[in-house]
N, C-alpha and C positions, 0 to 999 in steps of 0.2 A: 322232922320238918312238917309232917301232916298236922301235928298238934298246934304248931305256930300258925299254920295256914287257917286252921279251924278257928282259932282265937281271933285272927284278923278278919275273917269272914263274919264272925259274930258282931264285929263293930260296924260292918257294912249293912248287915241285915235290916236294921231299923229304917234305913233310907229306902230300901227296896220294898219293905213291908208297908210303908206309907202309901205306896202306889199299888198295893195288892199283889206284890211279887215276892220272890225269894231266890236264893241261890243254893245249890247243892254241890258239895265237893265230890267229884267223881273219881279222880285219880291224880297222882303226882308221879311223873316219870323220873327216871334216874338223872336225866339231864335238866331237871328243873321246870319242865312244862307242866302246868297245872290245868287239869280239865275240870270245867264246871258246867252244870246244867242250870239254866235259868228256869224258874218255876212260876206258876200263877200268871198274873198279867205280864210279867217280864218274859215269860216263855214265848209269847206270840208278839211281843212288842217289836216294831221295826227298828227301834233304837237299842235293842239288846246287845248287839256287837259293840256299839259305842260305850255302853255301860260296862261291858266286860273289859274293854281296853282302857278307857279313860278313868274308870273308878276302881274296878276290882284289880286289874293288872298293876296299875300305878301303886295302889295301897300295898299289895302283896310284895312288890319289888322293894318298896321302902321298908317294910316291916319284917320280911322273911328272907334271910340270906340264902342265896342259891336259886331263887325263883327267877327264871329267864323269860317266861311267857305264860299268858293265860289264854286258853282257848275254850270256846263254847262247843258243847257236844249235844 
């Protein structure tokens, strides 16, 4: 599952990098909860949680079977 998540995050990275940010995969729990850390400009952005839920979580749920939620750490 981690490999599929990493590939999916690689597709999202260019969007984040255009704004000076990035995302790091921290962990994947047994129940499908993916923990990510926003980096760079995205790390301090007030819209980071929206990015996590509306872009990252949506994409991962569509592309990776078993992902139930994405949380920021």
